[in-house]
N, C-alpha and C positions, 0 to 999 in steps of 0.2 A: 048679599053684600059683595057680590062679585068675586067670591072665593078668597077674600082677604081674611087673615086671621087677626083677632083682636085679643089683647090681654085683658084680664079682669082681676080684680081683687075680691077674693071670697074669704071671709073670716080671717082677714089680715094676711092671706096667702095669695101668691101670684098664680094665676091659671092661664095657660096658653091653649087656645083651641084653634084648630085649623088643619091645613093640608100638609102633606109631607114636604112640599117645597119650603114651607115656613120653618119646619124643623131643620132642614138643610141650611137655611139662612141663619138661624140661631146658632147652629153648630159652626158654621164658617166664621161667624162673628166672634164666638167664644175662642176659636182657634187663633184668629187674628189678634184679638186682645191679649191672649195668653203669650203669644210670641212677642208682641210689642212690649209687654210687661217683663219679658225676660224669664218667664217661667217655663220649666219643662212640664210635661203632662203630669208627672208624678208630683212635682212641687205644687202645682195648682190644685190637684186632687187633695193633697195633704192640707193645704190652706183652706179648702172648701169643706173639709171633713166628709169627703165622699170617696168611693173607691176609684181606682184608676180605670177600671172597666166602665163605671158610670160616666166618667168624663169622656172616655173614648166613644161611648155610645152617643153622647150629646154631640161631640165634634163630628162624628160620622153621620149625623142626622137620623139616627135610629130611634132615639127617644128624647123626650124633653119633659121629664117629670117635674111638676111645679116646684117641689122642695129642692130638687137638684139644681134647677135653674136659679132659684133664689140663692142657694149657697154659693154657686159659681159667681153670680153677679156680685154678691157681697165680698167674696174673696178677691175680685178684680176692682173693688172700690166703687161699684155701681149699685144702683137699685135695680130690681128686676125690670121695672118699667123702662129705665134708661137702656138696659141691655136690649130689650125688645125694640125700643125706638131706634137704636143704632142698627139692629138687624133689618128693620123695616126700611130704613133710609138706604142701607147698602143694597137691599133687594130691589128697591125702586130706582137705584142709581143716583140718589140724591145725597152726595157726599157732604154737602153743606150742613145737613141736619146733624150728622154724627159729630161734627166738629164743635157743636154747641153744647154737647153733653159734658157736664161737670161731674167729676168723680166725687163720691161721698167719702168722708173721712171716717 
């Protein structure tokens, strides 16, 4: 597949497989969305019911555990798939894709 990562749903849970560059892309997207939403790291971690360390690890591209990504996406008003698609669009430089993402209520 040319090294690209693809999300999948397994047992109703979001799974991200791929290379470290994809983890960085997800982390950068989470950080950008957090800042755009006006949340500090502590505030988003609290909203997502995760530890501050877990959020920092995601933003730093160190880890992207499926449950953590799912909780962060929901706290930002997105589905995990929407978060992944936005990260993929930003990674490929296609800003028009991420503008079409509607947040879930």
